[in-house]
One Martini backbone bead per residue (centre of mass of N, CA, C, O) as a GRO file, in nm:
protein
   86
    1MET     BB    1   8.118   0.269  20.670
    2MET     BB    2   7.958   0.544  20.787
    3THR     BB    3   7.745   0.768  20.722
    4PRO     BB    4   7.614   1.062  20.827
    5ARG     BB    5   7.322   0.971  20.780
    6ALA     BB    6   7.331   0.706  20.945
    7VAL     BB    7   7.413   0.831  21.209
    8PHE     BB    8   7.164   1.018  21.232
    9ASP     BB    9   6.957   0.782  21.228
   10VAL     BB   10   7.059   0.643  21.488
   11ALA     BB   11   7.019   0.884  21.677
   12VAL     BB   12   6.717   0.914  21.640
   13ARG     BB   13   6.650   0.627  21.749
   14VAL     BB   14   6.771   0.659  22.027
   15ILE     BB   15   6.595   0.893  22.115
   16GLY     BB   16   6.332   0.739  22.084
   17LEU     BB   17   6.391   0.528  22.301
   18LEU     BB   18   6.420   0.732  22.533
   19VAL     BB   19   6.132   0.851  22.509
   20ILE     BB   20   5.987   0.584  22.571
   21ILE     BB   21   6.100   0.534  22.847
   22ALA     BB   22   5.995   0.795  22.974
   23SER     BB   23   5.697   0.743  22.914
   24LEU     BB   24   5.670   0.490  23.088
   25LEU     BB   25   5.716   0.639  23.350
   26TYR     BB   26   5.470   0.819  23.327
   27LEU     BB   27   5.266   0.585  23.326
   28VAL     BB   28   5.341   0.475  23.605
   29SER     BB   29   5.270   0.735  23.756
   30ALA     BB   30   4.973   0.737  23.675
   31LEU     BB   31   4.900   0.475  23.815
   32ILE     BB   32   4.977   0.552  24.100
   33LEU     BB   33   4.776   0.804  24.109
   34PHE     BB   34   4.516   0.646  24.061
   35PHE     BB   35   4.550   0.452  24.327
   36ASN     BB   36   4.715   0.715  24.475
   37PRO     BB   37   4.588   1.051  24.517
   38HIS     BB   38   4.769   1.146  24.805
   39PHE     BB   39   4.973   1.329  24.691
   40PRO     BB   40   5.052   1.647  24.783
   41ARG     BB   41   5.267   1.748  24.510
   42ALA     BB   42   5.109   1.633  24.274
   43ALA     BB   43   5.002   1.587  23.984
   44PRO     BB   44   4.778   1.500  23.793
   45ALA     BB   45   4.730   1.200  23.631
   46MET     BB   46   4.655   1.316  23.348
   47HIS     BB   47   4.925   1.446  23.283
   48TYR     BB   48   5.090   1.190  23.275
   49LEU     BB   49   4.925   1.048  23.057
   50ILE     BB   50   4.953   1.249  22.826
   51THR     BB   51   5.263   1.258  22.820
   52GLY     BB   52   5.300   0.950  22.772
   53VAL     BB   53   5.142   0.929  22.498
   54ALA     BB   54   5.298   1.148  22.347
   55GLY     BB   55   5.581   1.013  22.383
   56LEU     BB   56   5.514   0.754  22.238
   57LEU     BB   57   5.449   0.872  21.961
   58PHE     BB   58   5.714   1.018  21.917
   59GLY     BB   59   5.907   0.779  21.968
   60TRP     BB   60   5.794   0.604  21.739
   61PHE     BB   61   5.869   0.801  21.512
   62LEU     BB   62   6.181   0.796  21.578
   63LEU     BB   63   6.215   0.480  21.565
   64ARG     BB   64   6.133   0.477  21.246
   65GLY     BB   65   6.342   0.741  21.152
   66ALA     BB   66   6.234   1.008  21.068
   67PRO     BB   67   6.220   1.100  20.756
   68PHE     BB   68   6.162   1.406  20.775
   69ILE     BB   69   6.420   1.481  20.943
   70VAL     BB   70   6.632   1.358  20.751
   71ARG     BB   71   6.543   1.526  20.495
   72ILE     BB   72   6.612   1.798  20.620
   73ALA     BB   73   6.912   1.744  20.687
   74TYR     BB   74   6.993   1.568  20.387
   75GLY     BB   75   6.784   1.513  20.200
   76ARG     BB   76   6.732   1.340  19.932
   77ASP     BB   77   6.762   1.025  19.841
   78LYS     BB   78   6.908   0.884  19.561
   79ASP     BB   79   6.783   0.571  19.607
   80SER     BB   80   6.461   0.690  19.645
   81ASP     BB   81   6.362   0.712  19.368
   82ALA     BB   82   6.089   0.663  19.147
   83THR     BB   83   6.276   0.597  18.929
   84PRO     BB   84   6.350   0.359  18.721
   85LYS     BB   85   6.601   0.130  18.649
   86ALA     BB   86   6.757  -0.020  18.354
   0.00000   0.00000   0.00000
């Protein structure tokens, strides 16, 4: 049985994976606009590139478990205390 903390951790990681997938699509769009900049109503390729890189960084943070976000939601884990057990 999964604890609510573990379910939240998995949900954060899934959202991180979705953010990375969306960021990769932004990076592909940036490549397309770099090689063919004549789309009439498209934003400049640099906008897609910056959004893609920022999304990759944020998605990577979430995929690693985002311990800061989990700590805010559920507090410090009792098993991760720095005091050694005898």
